[in-house]
C-alpha positions, -999 to 999 in steps of 0.1 A, spaced: -447 -374 34 -428 -342 40 -425 -316 66 -442 -281 61 -424 -262 36 -409 -294 21 -407 -301 -16 -421 -331 -32 -408 -350 -63 -428 -376 -75 -435 -393 -111 -463 -420 -119 -464 -442 -149 -491 -434 -175 -516 -453 -190 -498 -443 -224 -466 -460 -214 -458 -492 -237 -461 -513 -206 -499 -508 -197 -516 -538 -202 -490 -564 -202 -486 -591 -179 -513 -605 -154 -541 -583 -146 -541 -576 -108 -566 -541 -106 -572 -512 -122 -541 -504 -140 -518 -530 -119 -502 -555 -139 -478 -583 -128 -450 -580 -152 -414 -600 -155 -384 -577 -155 -347 -593 -154 -364 -625 -143 -383 -608 -116 -420 -605 -111 -429 -568 -107 -461 -548 -102 -465 -516 -119 -494 -495 -117 -504 -472 -145 -525 -442 -139 -548 -419 -156 -534 -383 -165 -553 -369 -131 -555 -398 -109 -523 -393 -87 -537 -356 -79 -554 -369 -46 -519 -378 -34 -512 -345 -31 -538 -329 -7 -523 -302 16 -500 -292 -8 -492 -263 -35 -484 -279 -70 -458 -259 -83 -456 -281 -116 -475 -313 -133 -459 -325 -165 -470 -352 -187 -439 -367 -202 -441 -390 -235 -402 -402 -241 -381 -428 -260 -358 -442 -240 -329 -467 -261 -325 -498 -241 -301 -527 -252 -303 -516 -289 -345 -516 -287 -363 -480 -280 -393 -481 -255 -418 -458 -251 -423 -445 -212 -452 -424 -202 -451 -407 -168 -469 -379 -153 -444 -360 -131 -452 -335 -99 -434 -310 -79 -451 -299 -53 -444 -280 -18 -461 -294 16 -481 -265 32 
């Protein structure tokens, strides 16, 4: 993922996102959805679920964000859990 001392920036969709539950359920928190005429798979995580991906790292920042985004005249609620970590 990163060499020792390297920084990792990642964000994960959260289950508070407005897209959670839309489309065809594929598994725990996963849904087949359509975007711009294409089928895509979105994974939505619980607040602490992605923590396991950062074993062997020093967690510098973890932040849950809930923002409104105006897209083509419509407001959308986006929820993510954002991470900044340093590889040990």
